[in-house]
Phi, psi and omega in degrees: 000155177298149176267348180247149174306144182220135166259121187283122169242331175288166176308139183287348174303338184283349179302143175262139174307141176277138182266151166055056178267122175245331181232122176239134178244134175245126181255110176204069185279065193261178173281183192292310193294319181296325172300315185298322179307329190268000182298312174307318171301315181296315187298312178301318177303304184304325178289321184285331184234066191299335179270002188271164183255122185261114186253123187247120178269105182219211179260172181301326185292331176300318180301322186280326188264333187269054179280164184304131174105336184276324184219173177280000176298130173269324196207144177237131170251129182274128172280125180288178173317128184217115178304138179081358183237298188228011190196162174275339179225155182279144166264079191307308179307309186297317176300318179292329178293320181289326181287322174297320178301311183295316174304318172297339186278348185041073181294135179270329179216124186241128183248126168260112184228038183262327182182205182294341173088017181290322173264319187286331184296308180303329176295304184305315175308322181293345181289340177063043171290153179301320177222136175240140176212163178153204185278151177214117168276172188291338185258014187255160174288161179278161158247175181306314176223141188223153170250133185287143190251134179210159178284168173057046174235155177287127192285324179290323176290329176294323183279338172290330174302319181296321182286333176291334174290327178288350188095007184268126170288143182297131174246123180251117182238135173232109010272162181271339188236142182251142177265132185247168183299328177295333176290319183284327173297325187289349177256002181298134185082351177288322181268347180081203182262345186299141180251013176288147182292162184223156173238159190238131172246138174232101185271358188266175174182146186287332180260117181305336181287346181256013181266122173289154178298139183303316180306327176288319174303319183297317182302315176301311182304312180301316180298319179292322177295324182290349181264001175104006179263143170286143183248126182245138176240121187256145169189164177283177184302323186287344181263003178315313181291330174296311184291322171303325178293317181298317179293322175297338181274348181260153178279332185268159175293145171216164184257125176276120177254008189298129178072006182267352190233132167286178182288323172296320180295326176293325177293317177296326182292305183303326176298334180260347181284145177280346183188154169237126170244125194209150162290172181284088180201186195308310181302318180301317175286333171296316179299320173295320182289336176269359178074030178261150182297124184215138171252115179260134176258117195231144158281132196310316179297324172292331176294325176296319183279332191256357190303123176293156177288329180261120188254348184314313177242032170246136176225141184243123168256133187218156176243143186261002185306125174254341185256142178303126181292350183267306188251346182084004186279144180292139182239018179290307185263330183232160175242137171280185185270002184273146179260018186295147172289135175265358184240014182295336183283348178292124193275149170304322179297324188286319180295316180296327178292334176287321179299313177314311181301309181290323174297328179295319182295314186294327179287342184271000000 
């Protein structure tokens, strides 16, 4: 391996495989959607180094969700409070304990795939892995080998480039995420005894700019209900009001699932759903990783970053607004203070046409 840091600009196929890899550490303490983007990368590593142990440094929810059999991850280490990553101030004693623990593990390969690396790269270097690699923005310190990091790039492909530098060939799997028996058990009683097919609506998103208007979600729900589908509206507990507003906008009855499902339970529900219609957020990316039919409503820049690798059962409705509809300021590189939707111009008719495409595929 090279003895000086390197940022790859030549084709990554020139990378040389790393020998005798027994322990791999992946640093990505992300939210749900961003974790889903990393699944092809994780499977690629596991395929390239089949006897290795894959250790994931993430958030508490990763420790709950990444149980054996659902993903290729073997173990989760929870990142304590860390300034610039998941908190305003460090939990210095806990960070030192994590660093000491990882050093004792004698990791062979550590990948920083969380972001540009200004804060994360120095932390990953402290883990003292035999080889470090990952993303590097222009203002970030080096790792042993780096891929340049930029915005408005497809995140899944970007992550696969990192694994290619490690010598791992890309592995495209459908599904990328497995539903396990506990996920199916978690939804017992949710659907009742009715055997009619159902569709799932997810009107929430952490960024208000990515939320399609609730009245339009309601119109989609009514149209699908008129075709004989039961309509379920999903959200986390903090989105209960949003889900109730969607249901109130509908003429047909719908089931409110806000706050009722664990992440695993949501996987179990998506496995049985005829279709998901969702904003660009975690449940949408769960559905595509499970190979389930899904219509996503995207702001165009997010579509570039979020587009799944498997397209057969994915359809995208997108808006191209780059400027805030309230103040007119560009929001691609910076955000203004307004909370207006940037996807409100997406029409109900265009989303319905995409649902019809997917339902027709499912019917054949």
